[in-house]
N, C-alpha and C positions, 0 to 999 in steps of 0.2 A: 514494639516499635524498634526500628533499626537506627543505628548511628549513620551519618552520611557515608562514612567509609564502608560500613557493612552493606548498605544499600547499593553503593557503587560496585562492590565485589559481587553481589548477587546479580546485578544487571550484566556485568561483564561475563559471569559464568553462564547466565541464560543465553546471551548472544553467541558465546563460544559453543555451547551445546547445540544451539539451532544450526550454526554453521556446520558442525560435525554431522548433524542429522542429514543435511543436504548432500553430504558426500555419499550417502547410501541410496540416493535416488537412482532409478534406472537411467543408464547412460552416463552417469557421472564418473564411473570407474575410480572412485576414491578421491576425486577432485571436488573442491567446494563449488557449489552452484553459484554462478555469476548471474545475479538478477539484473534486469534492465535498470531499475532504480532511477537515477537522474540522467541516465544516458539515453533518453528517449528521442533525441535529435529534434525536440520541439522545446524552444525556450519557454520556461515557466511551467512545464508539465513534468511531473515526477510520479513514479510508482513508489509507495511508501508502506512500511510497517510502522505501526504505533502500538505501544503497549504501556500500561500503567497499572495502578492499583484497582481500577474498575473495569477496564475492557482492553481487548486486543482488536486492532483494526488493520485491514489491508485496504489501501486506497489508491485511486488515481487522483492526484492532487494538482490543481491548477493554482499556482502561487505566483504568477507574474506580478511584478510591483504595480503595474498600471491596472487599476480596477476595470477600466474600459476594455483592455485587452483580455483580462481574466474572464470577464463576463462574456465577451465575444467568443472566446474559445469554449467556454462552458455551453453556450448556445449551440455551437457547432457539434459538440459532443452529444448534447441532448437531441439534436436532429438525427443522430445515429444511434439513439437509445435502444431501439429494437435489435439492431445488429449487435451492438455491444453486449446487451444482456443475454442474447441467444448464445453468443460466443462464450460468455462467462458461465452460463448454465443455470443461472437463477437470478431472481430480482435483486437489485442493489438499492442502497440508500443514495438519493441524489440530493445534494445540499449546496446551493450556490452561495451560501453565506455561512460557512463553517468557521467557527472561532476556535483557534488553537490556544493552548495554554500560553499566557503572555499577551493575549489579545489580538494577535495577527489574524486577519481574515483571509480565507482562501476558499476556493470552490473544491468540493470533493464528491467523488462517487466512490462508495465504499461498502464494505461488509464488516460487521463487528460481532464479537461474542463477549459475554461477561467473563472476566478473567482478572487475576491478580498475579502479576509477574513475580511477586515476592513469596508466593506459595509454591514451593518446588514440586509438590504433588500434582499441581496443575500443568507443569511444563510439558509433559507428553501431549496432552490435549491441545494446549496452546500452540505447540510446535506444529502439530498436524494441521490445525486451523490455518496458521500463517503460511506454511508451505503450500498446502492445497489451494488456498485462495489466491496466493501470489501467482502461482502457475496459471490459474484461471484468468487473473487480471492481466497478466502479460499476453495471454492468448487473445483476450478481448481487445486489448490495446492494439495489438498488431493487426487485427481485423479493420480497425478504423484509423490507423496511423496516417495513411496516405491522405485520407479525407481531411483529417485535422491539419495536416501540413499544407494542403492545397490552398493557395490564395489567388483568386482570380484578380486580374489587373483592372 
């Protein structure tokens, strides 16, 4: 088991190494990869990395405060499921009631793998999983972004 400080140091080291690994991606020319993340231009919709002692996740997360708006956006995304998954390249997990640590409920479309971020020997596999799947998630998101933003009057 780790102390809080040791765990914090390991987390920081993991994210630093992941950032450095993105510098070696084709087209990056030594610059860190800038992910879309929370800059989707759609309020309440983010692309996320999550990792803990049990799993690593790459997700499109709908986290709008209003449950009604959250579910409405999820339904719009679900209507584009075929296009989204084709662009992603494989099936995803669709969860309209995903509970995050702390009890907050969000909608998520994601892919996961068993992983423990505190085991350094797993870091290369985890990094590959996160980078590959976030690139896929961004591509899939960009395919449906205009559809998700469109609001008929």
